[in-house]
Every structure is written in C-alpha cells, then in structure tokens.
GUMAR-879706 format. One record per residue (C-alpha): x, y, z. Coordinates in steps of 0.25 Angstrom, whole numbers, plus 5000, padded with zeros to 4 digits. Each point is the difference from the previous one (the first is absolute). Layout:
GUMAR-879706
     X     Y     Z
     X     Y     Z
...
end
This chain:
GUMAR-879706
     X     Y     Z
  5359  5367  5428
  5019  5004  4998
  5007  4998  5012
  5014  5006  4999
  5010  4999  5010
  5014  5007  4998
  5013  4998  5005
  5016  5004  4997
  4999  5015  5004
  5012  5004  5010
  5011  5011  5000
  5011  5000  4992
  5010  5012  4996
  5000  5008  4988
  5005  4992  4988
  4994  4987  5007
  4989  4990  4995
  4988  4992  5007
  4991  4992  4994
  4984  5000  5003
  4992  4990  4999
  4986  4998  4998
  4992  4987  5004
  4985  4999  4995
  4989  4992  5006
  4989  4998  4989
  4992  4991  4990
  5000  5010  4988
  5006  5004  4989
  5008  5015  5005
  5000  5006  4988
  5012  5011  5004
  5008  5000  5014
  5010  5011  5002
  5006  5009  5012
  4998  5013  5003
  5006  5009  5011
  4996  5011  5009
  5012  5009  5008
  4994  5008  5012
  4991  5013  4996
  5001  4994  4984
  4987  4993  4993
  5002  4985  4996
  5007  4998  4988
  5002  4990  4988
  5012  4993  5000
  4999  4990  4992
  4991  4991  4993
  4999  4987  4992
  4990  4992  4993
  4997  4985  5002
  5004  5001  4985
  5016  5005  5005
  4998  5015  4996
  5006  5010  5007
  4999  5013  5005
  5008  5009  5009
  5002  5015  5005
  5010  5009  4994
  5006  5001  5010
  5002  4983  5005
  5003  4997  4984
  5014  4994  5001
  5000  4998  5014
  4989  4990  5005
  4994  4988  4991
  4986  4995  5004
  4998  4985  4996
  4988  4991  5003
  4999  4986  5003
  4985  4996  4994
  5003  4984  5004
  4999  5004  5016
  4995  5013  5000
  5012  5008  5005
  5005  5014  4994
  5013  5006  5004
  5010  5013  4999
  5015  5000  4998
  5002  5014  5003
  5015  5003  4999
  5010  5013  5001
  4987  5004  5012
  5001  5015  4998
  4996  5009  5015
  4987  5003  4992
  4996  4985  4998
  4996  5001  5016
  4987  4997  5002
  4989  4989  5004
  4999  4991  4987
  4988  4993  4998
  4994  4989  4990
  4989  5001  4992
  4989  4990  4990
  4992  5004  4992
  4990  4990  4996
  4989  5002  4989
  4987  4993  5001
  4991  4997  4989
  4988  5011  5000
  5006  5005  5012
  5010  5010  4998
  5014  5000  5006
  5004  5000  5016
  5012  5003  5006
  5007  4992  5012
  5011  5004  5009
  5009  4995  5008
  5004  5005  5016
  5013  5007  4994
  5014  4999  5003
  5011  5010  5004
  5012  5003  4992
  5010  5009  5008
  5012  5006  4990
  5011  5006  5009
  5013  5002  5004
end
C-alpha cells in the first residue's frame, strides 16, 4: 500500500514559479513516480515521471520549464515549475507505480493539489 500526500500548490501569475512536493508513505519500493494534471473538462495527462534510477520523461508542453526530482531515501517527489503559463493551471496529482512480482503493476494516487495561473 502506498499513501501519497501532495503539497505546494497555489496561485501564481504567468511567468511565475511553484514547487510541488509529494510525500509517499510506504514500505515497498516505488518503481516510478510521476506528476499528472487535470484541468476542468480535460482528461488527466502525464506531466513528468521519474524512475527509481532517476530516468525522467516529460510531456512536450512542459519540457524546459518543469523539472521532476525524487529523493528515494525519504520517498519524496518534487516538481519544480518555472515560467508558468495559464494553460498549466490544473489539479496536479502525484502518482506512484509499483510492480509486484507475479501480480503485476499497481497505480496509487494522491488527492491532488490545485495550481492556478492567472494575472
């Protein structure tokens, strides 16, 4: 079981920055952690993800502006968001993907944190 708690959301003007954090409570290894977002009327989309080895992948829309990082020792995930745009506004969700031998992969989600970008 994995429990995820996000923090760091808020309201910022276009061009501003925010840093999201996600604290994971678990005793099992999390293979991949990621950030997803969902704006009203839209489907949830992947923003960035990172493996336990540090390999990262970003959505094209955030490349060069967002940076995902992970502190494996403390089971904490971060998302540094710079040069924010109005289209970045959404609820941001932390995700943990766990592979259980012989059982498959399982997704766990946080409750979400709101990011608002407006002038």
